[in-house]
C-alpha positions in Angstrom: 14.6 225.2 190.8 10.9 224.4 191.4 10.0 225.5 187.9 11.8 222.6 186.3 9.8 219.6 185.2 10.2 216.2 186.8 12.4 214.0 184.6 13.8 210.5 185.1 17.1 212.2 186.1 15.4 213.6 189.2 14.2 210.2 190.5 16.9 208.5 192.4 16.8 205.2 194.4 18.1 205.5 197.9 19.6 202.4 199.6 20.1 204.1 203.0 17.7 201.8 204.8 16.9 198.1 204.4 14.3 198.8 201.7 15.2 200.8 198.6 13.1 204.0 198.3 12.5 206.6 195.6 13.9 210.1 196.2 12.9 213.1 194.2 15.9 215.3 193.7 16.2 218.5 191.6 19.9 218.7 192.1 22.6 217.9 189.6 24.4 214.6 190.2 28.0 214.2 189.1 27.6 210.4 188.4 24.6 211.0 186.1 25.3 211.3 182.4 24.5 214.8 181.2 21.3 214.7 179.2 21.0 216.9 176.1 20.0 220.5 177.1 16.6 220.2 175.5 15.6 216.9 177.1 13.9 218.4 180.1 11.5 220.1 177.7 10.2 216.7 176.6 8.7 216.4 180.1 7.5 219.9 180.5 3.8 220.5 180.5 2.6 222.9 177.8 1.8 225.6 180.3 5.4 225.4 181.5 6.6 226.9 178.3 4.8 230.1 179.4 6.3 230.0 183.0 3.1 228.6 184.5 3.9 225.8 186.9 1.0 224.2 188.8 0.6 220.8 190.5 -1.0 219.6 187.3 2.2 220.4 185.5 4.1 217.9 187.7 1.3 215.3 187.0 2.1 215.8 183.3 5.8 215.2 183.8 5.1 212.1 186.0 2.7 210.9 183.4 5.3 211.1 180.6 7.7 209.2 182.8 5.1 206.5 183.5 4.2 206.3 179.8 7.9 205.7 179.0 8.2 203.1 181.8 5.3 201.2 180.5 6.0 201.4 176.8 9.7 202.1 176.6 9.2 205.1 174.3 8.1 208.7 174.5 4.4 209.5 174.0 5.2 211.8 171.1 7.7 211.4 168.3 10.2 214.2 168.3 12.4 214.5 165.2 15.9 214.8 166.7 17.5 215.1 163.3 15.5 218.2 162.3 17.1 221.5 162.8 15.2 224.4 164.2 13.5 225.5 167.4 13.0 222.5 169.7 10.0 224.1 171.4 8.3 224.4 168.0 9.0 220.8 167.3 7.6 219.7 170.7 4.4 221.7 170.1 4.0 220.2 166.6 4.6 216.7 167.8 2.0 217.1 170.6 -0.7 218.0 168.1 -0.9 214.3 167.3 -2.5 212.3 170.1 -0.2 209.6 171.6 -1.0 206.0 171.0 -2.5 204.1 173.9 0.2 202.4 176.1 -1.5 199.1 175.4 -0.6 199.4 171.8 3.1 198.8 172.9 2.5 196.7 176.0 -0.3 194.2 175.9 -0.3 193.8 179.7 -2.0 197.2 179.9 -5.8 197.5 179.8 -8.2 200.3 178.8 -8.3 201.6 182.4 -4.5 201.9 182.5 -4.5 203.5 179.1 -7.1 206.1 180.2 -5.2 206.9 183.5 -1.9 207.6 181.7 -3.5 209.5 178.8 -5.4 211.7 181.2 -2.2 212.4 183.1 -0.4 213.5 179.9 -3.3 215.5 178.4 -1.9 218.6 176.7 -5.0 220.4 177.9 -4.6 221.2 181.6 -8.4 221.2 182.1 -8.6 217.4 181.3 -5.5 216.5 183.3 -5.4 215.3 186.9 -5.1 218.5 188.9 -3.0 217.1 191.7 -0.6 214.2 192.4 -3.2 212.9 194.9 -5.8 212.6 192.1 -3.3 210.9 189.9 -2.4 208.5 192.7 -6.0 207.8 193.4 -6.6 206.9 189.8 -3.5 204.6 189.7 -4.7 202.7 192.8 -8.3 202.6 191.8 -10.1 200.4 189.2 -13.0 202.9 188.6 -13.7 204.0 185.0 -12.6 207.5 184.0 -15.4 209.7 182.8 -15.2 211.9 179.8 -16.2 215.6 179.8 -19.2 215.8 177.4 -18.3 217.3 174.0 -14.6 217.1 174.8 -12.8 216.5 171.5 -9.3 216.6 173.0 -9.7 214.5 176.0 -7.5 211.4 176.1 -10.6 209.3 176.9 -12.0 210.5 173.6 -9.0 209.2 171.8 -9.2 206.0 173.7 -12.8 205.5 172.5 -12.3 206.9 169.0 -9.1 205.0 168.2 -9.7 201.6 169.8 -7.6 199.1 168.0 -8.5 195.6 168.9 -5.6 193.3 169.5 -5.4 189.6 168.9 -3.8 189.2 172.3 -5.5 189.1 175.6 -6.3 192.3 177.5 -4.1 192.9 180.5 -5.0 193.6 184.1 -3.8 197.2 184.3 -1.3 198.4 186.8 -1.4 195.2 188.9 -0.1 193.1 186.0 2.9 195.4 185.2 6.0 193.9 186.8 7.1 195.9 189.8 4.1 198.3 189.6 3.1 197.8 193.3 6.6 198.6 194.4 6.7 201.7 192.2 3.3 202.9 193.4 4.3 202.4 197.0 7.6 204.3 196.5 5.8 207.1 194.6 3.2 207.4 197.3 5.5 207.2 200.4 8.6 208.9 199.1 7.5 211.4 196.5 3.9 212.4 197.3 4.0 212.4 201.1 
C-alpha cells in the first residue's frame, strides 16, 4: 500500500544488469526475515499516524534510513522492553531531539548533520517537502538556513548542542564510503 512508510525492507538491490541498482518495492519478499509488526512505525513520519501521507512523509522515512546507514543506530531510542502502546513510546522518544550523526561517525560534518536532521524533523514544516529537495541538499554543499524563531528545527539543535570533538571534522557525504554509489542509485532508481 502507498500509505506504508519506506523501510530498509523495501529497498532491494537488483543485479539484473551489469551494474547493481536499487529498487524500491512495497511487496513482501519470502526470503526476507519477517520484521516485528511494529518496526514499520519506527520509520513512519508523525503525520502518518493520523493517516496523512505526503511526499515529505517519504523524506522522513528515507532520512531515518540514511541516519541508520551513517550511524548504525536509530535516531531515537525506543524501549523495546517496555510494555504498552508502541505508538505512545514512539511519540515519547521523539520528544528528545536525536544526536547529530557526527556524534557517532566522525566522518560526517556539520552540513551532513544538518541535511539528515532536517529530513527527520518531526515537524513537517521544517522537513524537506519533496524527495527532489532532499536529493538537492544531499548533492549540494550549501549551508542550510534556519527558520527565524524556530525552536524545534534540527538546525537549531545543531547550533544549540554543538559538541566539539577532538577528532578531525569529516567532509560530509563525499567522505562516507559508498555514498556516491548510494546517491546515484537513489536518484536514478528510486526518485526518477
